[in-house]
N, C-alpha and C positions, 0 to 999 in steps of 0.2 A: 763454052765452058767458062765459068768464072775463075779468074786468076786470084785465088785467095791470098797468095803471098803479097801481091802488090796492092790489091784493093782493100783487104781486111787487115791482115797482119802487119803490113808495112806501116800504116798510120798508128796502129795500136802499139806496136813495139817501138816505133819512133818516138812516141809520146811517153809511154809508161815504162819502157824497157830500161833495164840497168845492165851495165857491163859486168860480166862475171868471168872468172877464171875457172875453167873446168880442168881438174887434174884426174886423169884416167888411172885406173888400177892396174895398168900394164907394168912390165918390169922397168921401163924407162920413166914411169910416172909422167907421161906426156901431158903437157899443158897447152890448152887452146883458150882463146877468148871468144865468148858468145854473148848474145844479148838475151836476157830472160825477163819475165815478169815476176816480180817478188810477190809471193803469196804466203810469206812467213807469218802473217797475221792469222792464218788458218785456212785450210781447205776442208770442206766436209767430205768424209769418206765413209764407205759402208753401203750396204744395200738400201738403207732408208735414211736419206740425208736429214730428215726431220729429227731423228734421234741418233744420228751417226756421230762418229768421233770427229773432232776438228784437229788437224795436224798441220805443222808448217810445210809449205811446199813452194813450188815455182812452176812456171811453164816455159818451154823453149820450143821454137819452131824446128821441126824435123829438117827442113831445108837449110836452116842455119847450121845445124849439126853437120849435115852433108857437105856444106860449103867449106868446113874446116877439117873434113876427112874423118868425122866421127860417126859411127853407126849407133843405132839405138842400143844394141847389145853391149856396147862398150860403156854404157852408163852404169851398169851393175857395179856397185861398191866404189864408184868414183866419188870425188869430193868436188864441191863447188864453193867458190869464195865470192861474195858480193856484199855490198853495203856494210863492210867492216866485220863480217862474220864468215866462218867456214862451216860448211855443212857436209855430212855424208849423205849420198843419195841412197836411201834405204830401199826404195822401190820406185817404179815408174810405170806408167801405162799410157797408151795412145789416146789422143783426142782427135780423131780424124775429121776431115771435112768431106762433103759429098764426092770430091774427086779422089779421095783416098788418104791413107795414113801418111804417105810421103809428102803431101801438101798440108798436113795438119800440124798438130803440136804433140809434144810429150809432156805429161804432167809428172813432175818430180815430187816424190814424197821425201821429205828431208828429216834428218836427225841431227841434233847439235853435235859437232865434232869437238870432243873434249880432249883429243889427243894431241 
């Protein structure tokens, strides 16, 4: 089985990744640091990407979240700060690899945090 974390994602996130502070929507407003890929220039979404909507986003490795004790469910309504801006995670969805979702990424759909 291919080790996607070290063979694929390690070099990509090591080169293109930016450090981000993830603030969870729990009562303690837990903060953790993760590495993500900045896609705020736009991600195509919708059933037909040729005519779909482009929204700001980011990707994060599920293994990176697990390493800091964060589950995918905790991303709901969380905030993430990177590259001088803070965003609310409006939604997210898995981008699995052949070995499963836990070895893949989560695509974060972001909204500007004006609060």
